[in-house]
C-alpha positions in Angstrom: 53.0 -17.5 17.7 53.7 -17.6 21.4 56.7 -14.5 20.7 54.3 -13.1 18.1 51.2 -12.7 21.0 53.8 -11.5 23.6 54.8 -9.1 21.4 51.5 -7.6 20.6 50.4 -7.6 24.5 53.9 -5.8 25.1 53.4 -2.9 22.0 49.5 -2.5 23.4 51.1 -1.9 27.3 53.3 0.4 25.7 50.8 2.8 23.9 48.4 2.4 27.3 50.8 3.7 29.0 52.8 6.7 26.6 49.3 7.8 26.4 48.2 8.0 30.1 51.2 10.0 31.0 50.6 13.0 29.6 46.5 13.2 30.7 48.2 12.3 35.0 50.3 15.3 33.9 47.6 17.7 32.6 46.0 19.7 35.6 42.8 21.9 35.4 42.4 25.6 36.2 39.6 24.7 39.3 42.5 22.3 40.2 44.9 24.8 40.8 43.4 27.8 41.4 41.1 29.6 43.0 38.7 32.1 40.3 37.7 34.2 43.8 41.2 35.3 44.3 41.8 37.5 41.5 45.1 39.3 42.0 46.5 42.0 40.4 50.6 41.9 40.1 52.4 45.0 38.3 56.4 43.5 38.2 59.4 43.3 35.7 59.2 40.1 33.5 62.4 38.1 34.6 61.8 35.7 32.0 59.2 34.0 29.7 58.6 30.3 28.3 56.2 29.4 25.9 56.5 25.3 26.2 53.7 23.1 26.1 51.0 22.0 27.6 51.3 25.8 29.4 54.1 28.1 29.7 55.3 30.7 32.1 55.8 34.0 32.7 58.1 34.9 36.1 57.9 38.7 37.3 59.7 40.3 39.9 56.6 42.3 42.0 57.0 44.5 45.0 54.7 43.7 48.0 52.9 45.5 50.5 55.5 45.6 52.3 58.0 46.6 49.5 59.9 43.4 49.4 60.2 42.2 45.5 58.7 38.7 45.3 58.8 36.3 41.6 56.1 35.4 41.1 54.6 32.4 38.6 52.7 33.2 36.3 51.0 30.0 34.0 50.3 30.5 30.6 47.8 29.1 28.1 49.5 26.6 24.9 52.2 28.5 22.4 49.0 28.4 19.9 46.7 30.0 22.1 49.1 33.1 23.3 50.4 33.7 19.8 46.1 34.0 18.3 46.1 36.7 21.0 49.1 38.6 19.9 51.5 37.2 22.8 54.4 35.4 20.0 57.6 35.4 20.2 58.9 38.6 19.6 57.0 40.0 21.8 58.0 38.0 25.3 61.7 38.1 23.8 61.5 41.7 23.8 59.4 42.0 27.4 62.2 39.6 28.9 65.3 41.6 27.6 63.9 45.0 28.3 62.7 43.1 32.0 59.5 45.8 31.4 57.1 46.3 33.6 53.8 45.0 32.9 50.7 44.5 35.4 49.1 40.8 34.8 45.5 40.3 36.0 45.6 36.3 37.4 44.0 33.7 39.6 46.1 33.3 42.0 46.7 29.9 43.6 44.8 27.7 46.4 47.9 26.5 48.7 49.0 30.8 48.5 52.6 29.5 46.7 52.8 32.5 44.9 52.6 31.8 41.2 49.0 32.5 39.6 47.3 32.0 36.9 47.6 34.6 34.1 44.2 35.8 32.4 45.9 39.1 30.8 49.0 41.6 31.0 49.0 45.2 29.7 52.5 46.3 28.3 54.3 49.5 30.1 52.9 51.1 27.1 49.1 51.4 29.0 47.4 50.7 25.7 48.5 47.1 25.0 46.4 44.2 26.4 46.9 40.8 25.9 44.3 38.7 26.7 46.1 35.2 28.1 43.4 32.8 29.9 40.2 33.1 28.3 38.1 33.0 31.8 35.6 35.2 32.7 36.2 38.8 33.3 36.1 39.7 36.6 37.2 42.9 38.4 41.1 43.1 39.3 41.7 45.2 42.5 42.9 42.4 45.6 47.1 43.1 46.0 49.4 40.2 46.9 51.3 39.7 49.9 53.1 37.8 51.9 56.8 37.3 51.0 56.9 33.0 50.4 59.0 32.5 47.3 57.9 30.3 44.2 60.9 27.4 43.7 61.4 26.9 39.8 
């Protein structure tokens, strides 16, 4: 009887621990990004990782001094990307061609070279993919500085 109760308590504890890990790992937009810092980035796609719970798009962008900086742009979950037209074939083609795209984004609060990608325009200038579901804003700010993102 005692052994059975111990197993029950151990199982319950393991379940609670397992359930708390994903919640602790998730973060909110407001905690990490500043909706008062919209930016427009134009550069070449170096890598796309459409992972759960959030994917990443890496973009080589020239800053105001002409130096190439690799930006890490956080993406929504893969199912949201797919519903908005950003399928596996699209991001693989962009990555393989190192396609130059323009991304509207919200910069990280800590000033690092990563941002939340809200939308992108492909090199043809016509194909626009909404990524983040955030409010529409004018994207006129340009990036500056040259801190690199570790990834």
